N, C-alpha and C positions, 0 to 999 in steps of 0.2 A: 504493500499499500504505499503510495507516495503522498506525503503531507504537501498541502497547498501552501505556497509562501506569497505573502502579500508583498506588493510592490514595496511598500515603505519598509518592510523587513529586508527585503533584497538590498535596497539601497543602505540600509543601516549595516548589513553585513558585508558589502562592499567597502563601506567606509571603515570599518574595523578590520577588515582584511589589510587594507592599505596602511593603516596606523600601525598594526602588528607587524606587517613586513618592513616598515620604515624603522621601527625599534629594532628588529632582528638585524637589519643592515648595521645600525649603530653598534649593536653588541659585537656584530663580526668585526667592525673596524676597531672596537676597544680590544677584542680579543688579539687581533693582529699586533696592535701596539704593545699589549702587554706581553705577548710572546717575543717580540722583537727585544724588548728590554730584558726579558728573562735569559734570552741567548748571550747577553752581555755579562751576565752573572757578577755584578759589582761586589757584592758581599752575601755572606750567609743569610743575615736578618733579612735582608732586601729581598733575596731569593725565596725565602720562606713566605714573605708577604705578596709576592708577585703569584706564586703557586695557589695561594689561598684565593687571591683576586681572580686568577684565571679560573680556578674550580667554581666560584660564585657567578662569573659570567657564562660559563658553561651551563650551569643550572638554569641561569635566566634564559639562556638560549633554547634548552630543552622545554622549559615552561612555554615559551613563545611558539616553539614548534608545535606543542600539543594543542595550544589554543587555535593555531592556524590550521591544524589537520581537523580539529573538531569543526570549525568554521566551514572548511571545504567539504567535509562529510555531510553536513546538515544542509548548507545552501548551494553547494557546487559539486554535487556527487560524481558528475562526469570527470572533473578535474581531480578528484581525491585519488591519491595513490596509497596503496598500502606500504607501510615501512616495516622492514624486518632489520634486526641488528645485523651490522656488517660483521662483527666480532663478537665472540662470546668468552668470557673469562669465568673460571672456576674461582670461588672464593672459600675461605674458611672463616667462621664467626666463633668467637668465643666471649664468655662474660668475664669481666674484669672489673669487680666492684660495681659502681654504678655506670660504668660504660660498656659498650661493646666493641671489641677490637675486631677489624676486618683485615685479614691477610689475604693478599693477591699474589699467590706464588709465581705467576707468569711474568711479573713485571718487578718481583722482588720488592713489594711495597706493603706498608701497613697504614691503616687509617683507622679512625675511631669514630663511633657514633653514640649520641647520648640515648637512643632508644632503638630497640630492635626493629621497629617499622621503618627506621630511617637507614638501616644497613645497606640494602641494595643501592639506594640513591647515593649514598656516601661513597660506596665502591664505584659506581659508574662516574661520579664526578670526579673522584680520584684518578681513575684510569683516564678519564678524558683530559684532565690537566697534564698527566705525564706523558701520554702518547699523543696528544694534540688532535684528537678528533670529536666530533659532537656526541653529547651523551645519548641522543636518539640512535646512534649507531652502535652503541655498546649494550650487550646483554650480559647478565651476570647469572651464575648459578651457584647456589651454597651447597658445597659438596661435604663439608663438615661443620657441625654445630656442637659446641660444648658450653 
């Protein structure tokens, strides 16, 4: 069953799609700037801050992609494309006090999450920051949980 879309709703959807696409382009530019600054590696403290900033930008990029995909699916179904992860990573999760430790063996990295519900997103964001691809292209699978 196809839902009917009113012309005003379609105009609003087109407006929001343009706004989201513009913001995504800005985030893409900011990511490029942060990645270039990270390549210089001036000092350890600044490097850590840059990696955190890149991770935050990757999360924002992922959220914008999800919103754009939802708009496409609802209002422009012929243009909507299914997205599947390009790369999948196995992760190991363990509880350490009030934190969850996320080990990503494939890239020899460790991250931590405040809640169990955040583990997969934290892992994906960390992987995206390290290898430099969008979060939407990364899948994770918990292979060990303790």
